[in-house]
C-alpha positions in Angstrom: 10.7 9.9 0.8 7.8 9.8 3.4 4.7 7.6 2.6 1.6 8.5 3.8 0.2 6.9 6.7 -2.0 3.9 6.0 -5.8 4.7 5.9 -7.9 4.0 9.2 -10.1 1.1 9.7 -12.8 3.9 9.9 -12.0 5.1 6.4 -11.4 1.5 4.8 -14.9 0.5 6.0 -16.4 3.9 4.7 -14.8 3.2 1.3 -15.8 -0.4 1.2 -19.5 0.7 2.0 -19.3 3.4 -0.9 -18.0 0.9 -3.4 -20.7 -2.0 -2.4 -23.4 0.8 -2.6 -22.3 1.8 -6.2 -22.0 -1.6 -7.6 -25.5 -2.0 -5.9 -26.8 0.7 -7.9 -24.9 -0.2 -10.8 -26.8 -3.3 -10.9 -30.2 -1.7 -10.5 -31.0 -3.3 -6.9 -32.5 -2.0 -4.1 -31.1 -2.3 -0.7 -34.1 -4.5 0.2 -33.6 -6.8 -2.8 -29.7 -7.1 -2.1 -30.4 -8.0 1.3 -33.1 -10.7 0.1 -30.6 -12.2 -2.3 -28.0 -12.1 0.2 -30.1 -13.7 3.0 -29.6 -11.0 5.4 -31.7 -8.1 6.9 -32.1 -4.7 5.4 -30.5 -3.1 8.6 -27.4 -5.3 7.8 -27.0 -4.2 4.2 -27.6 -0.4 5.4 -24.9 -0.7 8.0 -22.4 -2.1 5.6 -23.3 0.7 2.8 -22.9 3.3 5.5 -19.5 2.1 6.8 -20.3 0.5 9.9 -18.6 -2.9 11.1 -20.6 -6.1 10.0 -19.8 -9.8 10.4 -17.4 -11.0 7.6 -20.0 -13.7 6.8 -22.4 -10.9 6.0 -19.8 -9.3 3.8 -19.1 -12.5 1.9 -23.0 -12.9 1.4 -23.3 -9.4 0.0 -20.1 -9.8 -2.4 -21.6 -13.2 -3.6 -25.2 -11.7 -4.3 -23.4 -8.8 -6.3 -21.3 -11.2 -8.1 -18.0 -10.0 -7.0 -16.7 -12.3 -4.5 -14.1 -14.2 -6.9 -11.4 -11.3 -6.6 -11.4 -12.5 -2.8 -8.9 -15.5 -3.7 -6.2 -13.1 -4.5 -6.6 -11.3 -1.2 -4.7 -14.0 0.7 -2.7 -16.3 -1.8 -2.4 -19.8 -0.9 0.7 -20.3 1.1 3.6 -22.1 -0.8 6.2 -24.7 0.5 9.3 -23.2 1.7 12.1 -25.6 0.9 14.3 -24.5 3.8 11.2 -24.9 6.3 10.8 -28.4 5.2 14.4 -29.4 5.5 14.8 -27.7 9.0 11.5 -29.6 10.2 12.5 -32.9 8.7 9.8 -32.6 5.9 7.1 -31.3 8.4 5.2 -28.0 7.9 5.3 -25.6 10.8 2.0 -25.6 12.9 2.8 -22.8 15.1 4.9 -19.9 15.7 8.2 -20.0 17.6 9.3 -17.8 20.5 11.7 -15.1 19.2 15.2 -15.7 20.3 16.9 -13.5 23.4 19.0 -11.6 20.9 15.9 -10.5 18.8 14.3 -9.1 21.9 14.8 -5.0 21.7 17.1 -3.8 24.7 15.4 -2.0 27.5 15.9 1.8 26.7 18.6 3.6 28.7 17.2 5.8 31.3 18.7 8.2 33.9 19.8 6.6 37.3 20.8 3.3 35.6 
């Protein structure tokens, strides 16, 4: 079974902007009023609703002003403690990623003349 390709960044931004606009209209807020409540400029809110890229802080301010920032806690769950990690690292938590082992590196593909 083939799964559809994941949506592009542009598609996701457009859909996010559309949903923010729908929520704003459901709350009967103008773009100017939302911008004021979020502490942002009107063009920033307009760019966000149009599906353009904005700073993450601007997105968070808009979501908070709309009263829908709480579900963001589920976006990235708090990392749990893995017992094997504690055992391997003598009770310390990992602070950086390790380099892949030589066997994990994919072999060079075969070509003519090798």
